[in-house]
C-alpha positions as MATLAB code, in Angstrom:
seq = 'MAQKPNNSPENRDGWLNKLIFTPWLWVIVGALILVAIFAPSTFGSGSRQVDTNVGIQLLNEHKVKSAKIYDGDQRVDLQLHEDYKQGRDNYGKTVKFYYVQPRAHDVVNAMNGAGLESYTDQPVESNFFGSLLSLFAPLLIFGLFFWFMAGRIGGGSSVLSFSKSRAKKFNKDNPTVRFSDVAGVDEALAELEEVREFLAEPEKFTRLGAKIPKGVLLYGPPGTGKTLLAKAVAGEAGVPFYSISGSDFVEMFVGVGASRVRDLFKEAKSNPAAIVFVDEIDAVGRRRGVGMGGGNDEREQTLNQLLVEMDGFDGNSSVIVIAATNRPDVLDPALLRPGRFDRQIGVDAPDMKGRQRILEVHAAGKPIDRRVDLGQVAKRTPGFTGADLANVMNEAALLTARDNGNVIDDRAIDEAIDRVMAGPQRASRIMNEHERKVTAYHEGGHALVAAALRNSAPVTKITILPRGRALGYTMVMPQDDKYSTTRHELLDQMAYMMGGRAAEEMIFHDPTTGAQNDIEKATKVARAMVTQYGMSERVGAVQLGGGDSEPFMGMRGAQPSKDFSEASAAIIDEEVAELINAAHQEAYDVLVENREVLDELVRQLFAKETLNKAEVAEVFKNLKRRDKRPAWTGSELRIPSTIPPVEVPGSPGPSGQETPPRQITHRPLPDGPPDRWAPPAPEDRR';
ca = [
       0.000    0.000    0.000;
       1.347    3.384   -0.931;
       2.163    5.711    1.896;
       0.113    8.902    2.075;
       1.987   12.164    2.317;
       2.089   13.623    5.759;
       0.455   17.060    5.589;
      -0.158   17.515    9.298;
      -0.093   21.035   10.761;
       3.029   20.164   12.786;
       4.949   19.239    9.653;
       3.775   22.354    7.874;
       4.776   24.503   10.845;
       8.156   22.815   11.004;
       8.774   23.431    7.320;
       7.654   27.037    7.673;
       9.960   27.627   10.642;
      12.911   26.150    8.760;
      12.151   28.452    5.829;
      11.773   31.560    8.001;
      14.918   30.985   10.035;
      17.114   30.105    7.077;
      19.851   32.786    6.846;
      20.000   32.525    3.076;
      16.332   33.623    2.818;
      16.980   36.904    4.565;
      20.128   37.498    2.564;
      18.094   37.158   -0.654;
      15.316   39.417    0.711;
      17.819   42.119    1.620;
      19.403   41.969   -1.816;
      16.002   42.305   -3.490;
      15.164   45.371   -1.354;
      18.414   47.057   -2.306;
      17.845   46.328   -5.969;
      14.282   47.693   -5.808;
      15.460   50.951   -4.269;
      18.566   51.636   -6.238;
      17.637   50.102   -9.576;
      15.613   53.042  -10.956;
      18.354   55.540  -10.270;
      21.071   53.209  -11.411;
      19.647   51.775  -14.592;
      17.372   54.705  -15.587;
      14.488   54.454  -18.036;
      15.941   52.060  -20.532;
      16.868   54.619  -23.246;
      20.196   54.305  -25.009;
      23.032   56.718  -24.317;
      24.696   58.850  -26.957;
      27.691   61.145  -26.746;
      27.263   64.655  -25.405;
      28.175   66.281  -28.735;
      25.626   64.072  -30.514;
      22.865   65.133  -28.116;
      23.673   68.849  -28.526;
      23.830   68.390  -32.326;
      20.364   66.785  -32.320;
      19.054   69.786  -30.422;
      20.690   72.238  -32.779;
      19.304   70.422  -35.853;
      15.743   70.587  -34.472;
      15.340   66.820  -34.498;
      14.143   66.711  -30.877;
      10.457   66.671  -30.056;
      10.696   66.992  -26.256;
      13.357   66.890  -23.594;
      13.710   66.323  -19.838;
      16.736   67.471  -17.884;
      17.744   65.893  -14.549;
      19.572   68.313  -12.344;
      20.980   65.905   -9.834;
      22.102   63.288  -12.332;
      23.178   65.840  -14.988;
      21.312   63.833  -17.600;
      19.106   64.848  -20.503;
      16.477   62.509  -21.990;
      15.499   63.314  -25.581;
      12.330   62.292  -27.474;
      13.103   62.492  -31.250;
      10.849   62.991  -34.252;
      12.488   60.093  -36.084;
      14.737   57.173  -35.153;
      18.345   58.079  -34.672;
      20.671   55.860  -36.691;
      24.441   55.680  -36.456;
      25.775   53.427  -39.158;
      23.801   50.184  -39.026;
      22.878   50.763  -35.380;
      19.361   52.090  -34.718;
      19.031   53.923  -31.395;
      15.286   54.530  -31.654;
      13.356   57.712  -30.843;
      14.454   57.869  -27.183;
      18.075   58.674  -26.321;
      19.930   60.283  -23.442;
      23.240   61.983  -22.809;
      25.197   63.240  -19.801;
      27.026   66.505  -19.277;
      29.371   68.067  -16.766;
      28.592   71.150  -14.729;
      30.722   73.618  -16.788;
      28.800   72.572  -19.918;
      25.370   73.142  -18.382;
      25.046   76.637  -19.943;
      25.629   75.233  -23.448;
      23.027   72.513  -22.897;
      20.421   75.042  -21.735;
      21.073   77.318  -24.722;
      20.768   74.374  -27.126;
      17.406   73.400  -25.587;
      16.133   76.975  -25.776;
      16.968   77.239  -29.489;
      15.769   73.773  -30.495;
      12.117   74.720  -30.923;
      10.905   71.946  -28.576;
       7.241   71.168  -28.218;
       7.784   70.680  -24.496;
      10.581   70.315  -21.978;
      10.742   69.489  -18.273;
      13.235   70.266  -15.542;
      13.633   67.534  -12.877;
      15.213   68.990   -9.708;
      16.902   66.898   -7.020;
      14.298   65.180   -4.809;
      14.927   64.461   -1.144;
      13.995   60.786   -0.390;
      14.326   60.240    3.332;
      13.801   56.488    3.162;
      16.242   56.090    0.322;
      18.853   58.200    2.053;
      18.413   56.312    5.282;
      18.611   52.971    3.543;
      21.695   53.993    1.591;
      23.287   54.964    4.907;
      22.440   51.740    6.695;
      22.725   49.384    3.714;
      26.325   48.350    4.553;
      25.340   47.709    8.166;
      22.363   45.663    6.994;
      24.492   43.553    4.705;
      27.068   43.010    7.457;
      24.329   42.058    9.912;
      22.881   39.494    7.529;
      26.336   38.051    6.924;
      26.996   37.831   10.679;
      23.633   36.136   11.174;
      24.488   33.579    8.553;
      27.988   32.881    9.926;
      26.742   32.676   13.507;
      24.138   30.135   12.517;
      26.741   28.073   10.679;
      29.221   28.141   13.558;
      26.664   27.477   16.244;
      25.190   24.555   14.401;
      21.697   26.000   14.616;
      19.444   28.612   13.148;
      19.486   31.007   16.072;
      21.716   34.026   15.799;
      23.310   33.633   19.219;
      23.096   29.849   19.514;
      26.858   29.450   19.224;
      27.251   30.679   22.817;
      25.006   27.937   24.149;
      26.085   24.486   25.248;
      26.297   21.843   22.524;
      26.160   18.893   24.900;
      23.975   15.933   23.993;
      21.492   14.838   26.634;
      20.950   11.105   26.737;
      17.607    9.608   27.503;
      17.865    7.312   30.521;
      14.818    5.346   29.408;
      16.475    4.029   26.249;
      20.023    2.983   27.138;
      22.177    1.628   24.353;
      25.158    0.405   26.426;
      25.067   -1.190   29.870;
      27.751   -2.312   32.285;
      27.233   -5.864   31.059;
      28.431   -4.776   27.614;
      31.798   -3.635   29.021;
      34.505   -6.172   29.844;
      38.192   -6.178   30.681;
      38.128   -3.013   32.827;
      36.900   -4.312   36.162;
      38.598   -1.618   38.282;
      37.095    1.221   36.284;
      33.704   -0.460   36.353;
      33.877   -0.731   40.138;
      34.671    2.963   40.495;
      31.889    4.005   38.146;
      29.477    1.599   39.783;
      30.144    3.439   43.021;
      29.306    6.721   41.310;
      26.074    5.292   39.970;
      25.219    3.872   43.380;
      25.772    7.231   45.060;
      23.410    8.924   42.645;
      20.801    6.235   43.221;
      21.266    5.856   47.026;
      23.003    8.957   48.388;
      21.899    8.250   51.958;
      24.116    5.159   52.060;
      27.188    7.395   51.831;
      26.069   10.636   53.428;
      25.169    8.971   56.748;
      28.842    8.096   57.107;
      29.971   11.580   56.185;
      31.310   10.484   52.803;
      31.314   12.780   49.799;
      31.120   11.531   46.279;
      34.020   12.557   44.054;
      33.184   15.590   41.983;
      35.181   14.354   39.051;
      36.428   11.072   37.644;
      39.233   11.126   35.073;
      39.587    8.142   32.756;
      42.991    7.994   31.097;
      44.747    5.410   29.008;
      45.821    4.513   25.483;
      43.362    4.894   22.610;
      40.891    2.096   22.177;
      40.845    0.837   25.770;
      37.171    1.669   26.301;
      37.046    5.072   28.021;
      34.195    6.428   25.934;
      32.424    3.075   26.125;
      32.562    3.262   29.918;
      30.927    6.680   29.792;
      28.182    5.334   27.534;
      27.637    2.514   30.022;
      27.281    5.054   32.828;
      24.733    6.885   30.704;
      22.831    3.651   30.298;
      22.974    2.680   33.957;
      22.546    6.050   35.652;
      19.053    7.127   36.566;
      19.989   10.793   36.145;
      20.426   13.034   33.108;
      23.680   12.407   31.260;
      25.302   15.206   29.237;
      28.001   14.290   26.739;
      30.270   16.796   25.008;
      33.693   16.815   23.390;
      36.480   19.073   24.592;
      36.855   20.602   21.145;
      33.196   21.746   21.214;
      34.059   24.433   23.768;
      36.610   26.275   21.651;
      35.488   28.511   18.789;
      36.854   31.414   16.809;
      35.014   33.989   18.955;
      36.535   35.049   22.253;
      34.530   34.012   25.296;
      32.397   31.426   23.532;
      34.058   28.483   25.292;
      33.567   29.962   28.758;
      29.976   30.792   27.890;
      29.327   27.220   26.796;
      30.839   25.879   30.026;
      28.562   28.133   32.091;
      25.530   27.161   30.065;
      26.370   23.444   30.324;
      26.718   23.468   34.105;
      23.682   25.725   34.472;
      21.612   23.190   32.592;
      23.127   20.294   34.539;
      22.549   21.984   37.939;
      18.888   22.466   37.100;
      18.461   18.737   37.779;
      18.579   17.143   41.238;
      21.636   15.184   40.062;
      23.408   14.908   36.738;
      26.514   13.511   35.068;
      28.607   15.525   32.615;
      30.969   13.594   30.357;
      33.753   15.516   28.611;
      35.536   13.450   25.985;
      39.109   14.379   24.997;
      39.388   16.940   27.788;
      43.002   17.651   26.846;
      41.627   19.882   24.058;
      40.783   22.516   26.709;
      42.557   21.218   29.805;
      46.183   21.605   28.727;
      48.680   23.147   31.086;
      48.387   26.939   31.178;
      51.135   29.335   30.257;
      52.819   27.272   27.533;
      51.587   29.170   24.484;
      52.597   32.474   22.959;
      52.027   35.583   25.040;
      51.842   33.626   28.264;
      49.073   31.442   26.965;
      46.231   33.851   27.750;
      44.050   32.671   24.943;
      40.529   31.450   24.390;
      41.404   27.910   25.488;
      42.734   29.077   28.838;
      39.641   31.187   29.467;
      37.566   28.078   28.864;
      39.755   26.082   31.258;
      39.484   28.769   33.932;
      35.714   28.704   33.705;
      35.738   24.908   33.916;
      37.883   25.054   37.055;
      35.479   27.516   38.658;
      32.432   25.451   37.793;
      33.927   22.231   39.162;
      35.147   23.609   42.488;
      34.477   27.278   42.932;
      32.505   29.408   45.354;
      29.359   28.247   43.649;
      30.178   24.562   43.890;
      27.402   22.026   43.594;
      27.880   18.398   44.499;
      24.891   17.300   42.438;
      26.933   17.429   39.227;
      29.569   14.746   38.647;
      32.073   15.297   35.864;
      33.544   12.303   34.046;
      36.361   13.084   31.622;
      38.444   10.973   29.272;
      41.852   11.654   27.768;
      44.732    9.859   26.127;
      47.323   12.282   27.505;
      47.006   12.926   31.230;
      50.573   14.257   31.314;
      49.613   17.474   29.515;
      46.661   18.379   31.758;
      46.828   21.385   34.040;
      47.721   20.525   37.677;
      44.789   22.591   38.944;
      42.461   20.304   37.039;
      43.886   17.172   38.634;
      43.870   18.235   42.268;
      41.406   16.779   44.786;
      38.104   18.613   44.679;
      37.981   18.566   40.924;
      39.096   15.232   39.569;
      39.332   13.351   42.829;
      39.708    9.985   41.157;
      41.997    9.242   38.287;
      41.386    5.804   36.850;
      43.815    4.257   34.428;
      42.152    2.248   31.677;
      44.957    0.116   30.277;
      44.996   -2.679   27.760;
      43.203   -5.723   29.192;
      44.948   -8.822   30.457;
      44.356  -12.297   29.069;
      41.158  -12.911   31.031;
      39.909   -9.459   30.131;
      40.636  -10.061   26.458;
      38.687  -13.317   26.608;
      35.675  -11.568   28.123;
      35.906   -8.807   25.519;
      36.005  -11.400   22.749;
      32.959  -13.085   24.247;
      31.092   -9.772   24.248;
      31.896   -9.085   20.605;
      31.272  -12.693   19.623;
      27.724  -12.526   20.943;
      25.281  -12.589   18.070;
      27.850  -13.939   15.591;
      27.851  -17.537   14.298;
      31.099  -18.806   15.841;
      32.369  -22.322   15.150;
      32.174  -24.573   18.209;
      35.815  -25.516   17.758;
      36.949  -21.898   18.211;
      38.533  -21.388   21.634;
      38.328  -17.697   22.538;
      40.795  -18.326   25.369;
      43.440  -19.333   22.840;
      42.567  -16.302   20.747;
      43.138  -14.166   23.828;
      46.578  -15.744   24.284;
      47.478  -14.881   20.684;
      46.557  -11.216   21.124;
      48.721   -9.784   23.929;
      48.695   -6.007   24.059;
      45.463   -5.736   22.066;
      42.997   -3.120   23.259;
      39.251   -3.487   23.292;
      38.995   -1.663   19.979;
      41.572   -4.010   18.452;
      39.666   -7.083   19.633;
      36.401   -5.676   18.313;
      38.134   -5.086   14.996;
      39.431   -8.673   15.019;
      35.952  -10.138   15.397;
      34.538   -7.768   12.803;
      37.312   -8.592   10.327;
      36.707  -12.300   10.899;
      33.024  -11.809   10.100;
      33.877   -9.819    6.968;
      36.355  -12.453    5.778;
      33.778  -15.194    6.312;
      31.172  -13.248    4.364;
      33.707  -12.599    1.598;
      34.248  -16.366    1.262;
      30.466  -16.967    1.323;
      30.794  -18.851    4.602;
      28.130  -19.245    7.247;
      30.241  -19.858   10.350;
      33.281  -17.929   11.618;
      36.051  -20.480   12.088;
      39.539  -20.363   13.558;
      41.116  -19.740   10.155;
      39.140  -16.525    9.696;
      40.006  -15.332   13.209;
      43.717  -16.084   12.661;
      43.695  -14.137    9.408;
      41.860  -11.284   11.126;
      44.560  -11.114   13.811;
      47.239  -10.898   11.127;
      45.323   -8.169    9.317;
      44.990   -6.095   12.483;
      48.678   -6.518   13.404;
      50.413   -6.264   10.025;
      47.775   -5.266    7.494;
      46.126   -7.206    4.666;
      48.008   -9.743    2.631;
      49.429   -8.353   -0.612;
      49.060  -11.131   -3.140;
      49.798   -8.763   -5.998;
      53.374   -8.211   -4.770;
      55.325  -10.854   -6.686;
      58.949  -11.344   -5.632;
      61.585  -13.169   -7.570;
      63.282  -16.305   -6.264;
      66.281  -14.481   -4.813;
      64.156  -11.945   -2.891;
      61.986  -14.741   -1.474;
      65.105  -16.591   -0.357;
      66.495  -13.432    1.291;
      63.156  -12.879    3.025;
      63.054  -16.503    4.221;
      66.557  -16.323    5.710;
      65.803  -12.906    7.202;
      62.660  -14.085    8.997;
      64.317  -17.386    9.853;
      67.174  -15.476   11.481;
      64.698  -13.599   13.691;
      62.908  -16.769   14.716;
      66.002  -18.876   15.322;
      67.744  -16.289   17.501;
      64.550  -15.697   19.509;
      64.147  -19.450   20.076;
      67.801  -19.974   21.047;
      67.874  -17.282   23.730;
      66.773  -18.003   27.271;
      64.798  -14.845   28.058;
      62.793  -14.240   24.899;
      59.150  -15.046   24.227;
      58.318  -18.127   22.139;
      57.960  -17.899   18.366;
      54.311  -18.395   17.420;
      54.294  -17.720   13.679;
      56.617  -17.183   10.705;
      55.541  -16.216    7.198;
      57.226  -15.029    4.012;
      53.974  -13.762    2.464;
      53.982   -9.984    1.968;
      51.556   -8.262    4.310;
      51.128   -4.517    4.732;
      54.503   -2.840    4.242;
      56.468   -5.938    5.235;
      57.780   -8.635    2.914;
      57.326  -11.126    5.771;
      57.196  -11.173    9.524;
      57.968  -13.246   12.581;
      55.553  -13.235   15.497;
      57.173  -13.520   18.944;
      54.420  -13.527   21.557;
      54.689  -13.989   25.328;
      52.547  -16.670   26.903;
      51.387  -14.503   29.777;
      50.832  -10.809   30.294;
      53.960   -8.919   31.347;
      54.045   -5.564   33.049;
      57.817   -5.158   33.427;
      60.896   -6.216   31.501;
      64.290   -7.292   32.822;
      67.663   -6.311   31.421;
      68.301   -9.807   30.125;
      64.973   -9.758   28.295;
      65.844   -6.435   26.678;
      69.204   -7.806   25.542;
      67.465  -10.827   24.041;
      64.995   -8.572   22.279;
      67.800   -6.608   20.645;
      69.549   -9.832   19.683;
      66.599  -11.336   17.818;
      65.820   -7.934   16.288;
      69.274   -8.067   14.711;
      68.866  -11.740   13.761;
      67.488  -10.919   10.319;
      70.392   -8.648    9.430;
      72.912  -11.188   10.770;
      71.373  -13.966    8.621;
      71.652  -11.829    5.481;
      75.295  -11.077    6.241;
      76.149  -14.708    6.971;
      74.368  -16.282    3.998;
      74.497  -13.717    1.198;
      77.433  -11.508    2.320;
      75.425   -8.511    1.089;
      72.749   -7.177    3.446;
      69.606   -5.493    2.153;
      67.487   -2.564    3.344;
      64.916   -4.903    4.879;
      66.440   -4.524    8.351;
      65.664   -0.810    8.610;
      62.746   -1.237   11.000;
      64.673   -3.816   13.032;
      67.619   -1.460   13.492;
      65.266    1.368   14.452;
      63.564   -0.713   17.147;
      66.856   -2.061   18.511;
      68.302    1.450   18.699;
      65.278    2.708   20.638;
      65.611   -0.151   23.127;
      69.354    0.425   23.562;
      68.959    4.189   24.019;
      66.174    3.683   26.545;
      68.371    1.241   28.486;
      71.132    3.845   28.712;
      69.161    7.069   29.232;
      65.985    5.953   31.050;
      66.376    2.537   32.663;
      69.851    2.981   34.175;
      71.163   -0.259   32.640;
      74.597    1.003   31.637;
      77.698    0.705   33.839;
      79.396    3.816   32.456;
      76.325    6.073   32.709;
      74.816    4.548   35.832;
      71.284    4.825   37.204;
      70.763    8.328   35.898;
      67.908    9.490   33.693;
      69.181   11.608   30.851;
      66.715   13.477   28.662;
      63.466   14.355   30.354;
      60.140   13.657   28.798;
      59.010   17.106   27.653;
      55.396   16.569   26.701;
      54.552   20.231   26.091;
      55.879   21.274   22.694;
      56.080   24.978   21.934;
      54.682   25.968   18.543;
      54.758   22.335   17.455;
      58.469   21.820   18.144;
      60.149   19.324   20.439;
      57.015   17.227   20.314;
      58.730   13.890   19.701;
      62.264   14.641   20.939;
      63.241   14.679   24.609;
      64.795   17.801   26.013;
      68.586   17.683   26.241;
      69.583   18.215   29.843;
      73.077   16.725   29.698;
      76.468   17.824   28.428;
      78.136   17.024   25.139;
      80.543   14.703   26.928;
      77.611   12.730   28.338;
      76.054   12.634   24.874;
      79.232   11.107   23.483;
      79.218    8.465   26.218;
      75.569    7.700   25.500;
      76.290    7.225   21.817;
      79.187    4.915   22.640;
      77.099    2.835   25.046;
      74.217    2.539   22.583;
      76.572    1.474   19.807;
      78.222   -1.069   22.117;
      74.858   -2.605   23.060;
      73.770   -2.812   19.409;
      77.081   -4.325   18.298;
      76.984   -6.892   21.113;
      73.427   -7.897   20.172;
      74.426   -8.102   16.508;
      77.396  -10.307   17.281;
      75.372  -12.555   19.579;
      72.762  -13.072   16.883;
      75.491  -13.929   14.362;
      77.077  -16.469   16.718;
      73.707  -18.153   17.351;
      73.117  -18.511   13.603;
      76.595  -19.967   13.053;
      75.983  -22.562   15.753;
      72.607  -23.548   14.248;
      73.254  -23.272   10.519;
      71.630  -26.662    9.777;
      68.476  -25.718   11.674;
      68.308  -22.410    9.823;
      68.527  -24.129    6.435;
      65.804  -26.592    7.401;
      63.591  -23.698    8.535;
      64.036  -21.999    5.161;
      63.108  -25.232    3.350;
      59.897  -25.449    5.385;
      59.092  -21.812    4.687;
      59.497  -22.340    0.952;
      57.280  -25.406    1.138;
      54.491  -23.980    3.332;
      55.108  -20.183    3.242;
      53.600  -19.910    6.741;
      54.548  -21.914    9.850;
      52.502  -21.956   13.042;
      53.745  -22.502   16.589;
      53.708  -26.298   16.457;
      55.504  -26.458   13.115;
      58.157  -24.023   14.318;
      58.709  -26.090   17.465;
      59.155  -29.219   15.315;
      61.891  -27.531   13.274;
      63.640  -26.209   16.407;
      63.685  -29.511   18.337;
      67.447  -29.904   17.682;
      68.235  -26.242   18.360;
      71.337  -25.406   20.403;
      70.244  -22.854   22.987;
      72.505  -20.226   24.472;
      73.689  -20.297   28.044;
      72.112  -18.084   30.648;
      73.478  -14.587   30.896;
      75.722  -13.769   33.853;
      74.379  -11.765   36.765;
      74.491   -7.985   36.422;
      74.320   -5.397   39.196;
      75.647   -2.346   37.385;
      78.988   -2.217   39.213;
      81.843   -4.522   40.163;
      81.568   -3.267   43.726;
      78.013   -4.611   44.024;
      78.504   -8.371   44.352;
      75.360  -10.424   43.671;
      73.920  -12.187   46.687;
      73.817  -15.974   46.760;
      70.853  -16.051   49.144;
      67.633  -16.860   47.302;
      64.514  -14.704   47.746;
      62.062  -15.503   50.500;
      59.155  -17.819   49.938;
      55.765  -16.142   49.718;
      52.342  -17.772   50.100;
      51.182  -19.373   46.895;
      54.646  -19.593   45.288;
      56.480  -22.875   44.576;
      58.831  -23.910   47.409;
      62.233  -25.590   47.140;
      60.589  -28.977   46.635;
      58.358  -27.636   43.852;
      55.244  -27.756   46.060;
      53.153  -24.698   46.554;
      53.589  -23.042   49.932;
      50.267  -22.783   51.772;
      49.159  -19.260   52.534;
      49.535  -18.043   56.090;
      46.378  -17.910   58.159;
      45.770  -14.386   59.371;
      43.268  -13.777   62.116;
      41.583  -10.430   62.554;
      40.526   -9.132   65.961;
      36.989   -7.705   65.721;
      36.574   -4.073   66.669;
      34.519   -3.495   69.821;
      31.400   -1.456   69.890;
      31.380    2.004   71.311;
      33.166    5.271   70.600;
      36.799    5.219   69.428;
      38.162    6.661   72.681;
      37.148    3.479   74.493;
      38.945    1.127   72.109;
      41.913   -0.636   73.648;
      45.025   -1.585   71.692;
      45.367   -5.267   70.802;
      47.192   -7.576   73.141;
      50.713   -8.709   72.175;
      49.479  -12.192   71.346;
      47.003  -10.728   68.848;
      49.645   -8.757   66.991;
      50.387  -11.234   64.305;
];
């Protein structure tokens, strides 16, 4: 059945309002008014103009029937007896000509002697409306232009709407994201759950004298779920939720940002309780005084107003501010102090269990093969954020649909992981036999050195298929999540980074440019060991080169500030070069000791092009592993201790059995006021 057009009065009124408040309409109306006023005087009657001498000649030759002289315009309109022709051009019976003031006497004499049937003098008329309009016409045009630009900037049709808040108010009755849709960030969820609980049951906290934090700052790398957490709060909170981006406060007009902050908090305070979410708060919350002219710009005015609204004389605890940023280091200290952002919650990349729960959330509603183990997928994706894992599951679904499949299997998920990490496979890049052999030995060198060292992560995948910008890659993934790295592990990392270059030198005696990224990564690790981690004997435990995160005019953004002498810089360069050369030599020695294994690995790569973890382990079963590295304390005067560390509950003991945890008893607190509490007896102090 065909749908009838909707001609309701509301729709007609809405269309009429859009038409009335369109800036272009009033611009066109103003232009038409100006044309209607000035057109008659500008364009005249439509008669054709002739030269002044021609007009006077027509008068002298008595060819003019009547004439009209305009004093103000210094124009004479002539009505002729016959058409005036000049060559092949016919001017008709109506012509006009202009004259200057010194020639006015000659024009009058010619008209007097022309024997005219009639003539008329038109003096200058005083038109008050026209004069007034001509005076205010530029102001009118400027006003219409300002109206149009203000409407465009403010995102609405109102002239002054750009000074109002642009926050979006979420409807609590139709939540789109709940806490159950968020996984892998349990600590942040607990903190935000407490905020939601305070808004729902404030008496539970106020009876104990507790105050809810006025602000909660969510910080962490991109893609970890900060904005998703805010959406979940909007879905769970039973109060109005206002969402706005930090960039929405700053405009080209001075004072607009501060005005929008005032309007936002005014609207939020009109409710009994409300939550304000500011995404990317670093757009307005950067440290003050770092710009040109002391930094007294529009952004700082906006920040000052935000500071006042969060904890000023007119403070209101009914408004809770939740902010998110990727760069907490650049925020102003006044914004981070207690009373404004009392709680600062780090939202880092999830651990293995968190990744599994995130995969389960994104796998819901998708046809997943029963043989797919999301726990194993979580093990293969260390360091992945929530956005990365969501992209993995989406890519797997797209790949399955591309192959006309009905179920997402492990092969599609594995390919999706590779696409997220290294980019799509480039089947169109065809390499010759020599380049493929160089690539195979290069990747084999990485894998073999990583497998031969004692402190490196296991090799999980090797491929010589071009993917992204790489001709091939080796995947070295840790089995468990790691939050710190030892010196021996860093040395092993540099060694297997240089394994590809060492294999090219050993086999082909002519290295290629394929090791550029490897050298870059190894150099960064070596320089960080010397300047940041204190892992150099000559330099010592001294940090050289502070992390300046506030660039001035776009400079020094990626380079640390130099706070050491030229002599120290020379020592740093020497230490970095020594670490790189030692790693390079170690990788070369490992390849020499395992030349047969390396050749067998290359044969398998040529046969299969891609080797998984089990196939790599089969090739490396006869691998000669390196000895453990000697102990290092940073100085010959600091002799390593031979006493092992203490046993802690839950850790394996000397016999390999787990030590039972110690039973700790807690003495209950007595009832009554605190001044009557007695200290515990000596036997209870355990």
